[in-house]
C-alpha positions in Angstrom: 91.0 89.7 94.8 87.9 89.1 92.8 87.4 85.5 91.2 84.6 83.9 89.5 82.7 81.1 91.0 80.8 78.4 89.2 77.6 80.9 89.6 79.1 84.2 88.9 81.6 86.6 90.2 82.8 86.2 94.0 83.6 89.8 95.6 85.8 89.6 98.8 84.6 92.1 101.3 88.0 93.0 102.6 89.5 93.5 99.0 86.7 96.3 98.5 86.7 98.0 102.3 89.1 98.5 104.9 86.7 97.9 107.7 82.9 97.5 108.4 82.4 100.5 110.6 81.6 103.5 108.3 79.3 105.1 105.9 82.3 105.8 103.5 83.2 102.1 103.7 79.7 101.1 103.2 79.5 103.1 100.0 82.5 101.4 98.5 80.7 98.3 99.2 77.4 99.6 97.6 79.4 100.6 94.5 81.3 97.2 94.0 78.0 95.2 94.5 76.0 97.7 92.2 78.5 97.2 89.7 78.7 93.3 89.8 75.1 93.1 89.8 74.5 95.5 86.9 77.1 93.7 84.6 75.5 90.4 84.8 72.0 88.9 85.0 72.9 86.1 87.5 74.1 86.0 91.0 76.9 87.6 92.7 78.7 86.2 95.8 80.1 88.1 98.6 82.6 86.5 100.8 82.6 87.7 104.3 85.9 85.9 105.3 87.6 87.5 108.3 84.5 89.8 109.1 83.6 90.4 112.8 80.7 92.5 112.8 78.8 95.1 110.6 78.0 98.6 112.1 74.8 100.2 111.4 76.1 103.1 109.3 78.0 100.5 107.0 74.8 98.4 106.7 72.9 101.6 105.8 75.3 103.0 103.2 75.6 99.3 101.6 73.0 96.8 101.9 70.2 99.2 102.7 71.3 101.6 99.9 71.4 98.5 97.4 67.9 97.7 98.8 66.4 101.2 98.5 68.0 101.5 94.8 67.1 98.3 93.4 64.1 96.8 95.6 64.0 93.4 97.4 64.5 91.4 94.3 68.1 92.3 94.1 68.8 90.7 97.5 67.9 87.3 95.9 70.8 87.7 93.4 73.3 88.1 96.4 74.8 85.1 97.7 77.1 85.2 100.8 79.7 82.9 101.5 82.4 82.4 104.4 80.1 84.0 107.0 79.4 83.0 110.5 75.8 82.2 111.6 75.8 85.4 113.7 76.6 87.6 110.8 74.1 86.2 108.6 71.3 86.6 111.3 72.6 90.4 111.8 72.2 90.8 108.0 68.7 89.1 108.0 67.5 91.2 110.7 68.9 94.3 109.3 67.2 93.5 106.0 63.9 92.6 107.7 63.8 96.2 109.4 64.5 97.7 106.1 61.7 95.6 104.5 59.3 96.9 107.2 60.2 100.3 106.9 59.7 100.4 103.3 56.4 98.9 103.6 55.3 101.5 106.1 56.1 104.4 103.9 
């Protein structure tokens, strides 16, 4: 179920994907985030409610692809909600690795 928050739309992870393990599911999230970010100039919130963990395949096809397509600035428009500290740290570590990889290319 998508809803609108005070500061833009809210996407609920498990309304978009069945799990956070595969490239295919990561691509579904990428498409949904890209669509939401393209439709408006403001922030988009992503609820991670009920998430246990991300696989690297899922991250590569979702957040990694979003970073590669739009650059690091797009991540500033993405707001995570309903997350656990370990999930946020995993995502931060992953994005730091992606940023380092792009700096060395």
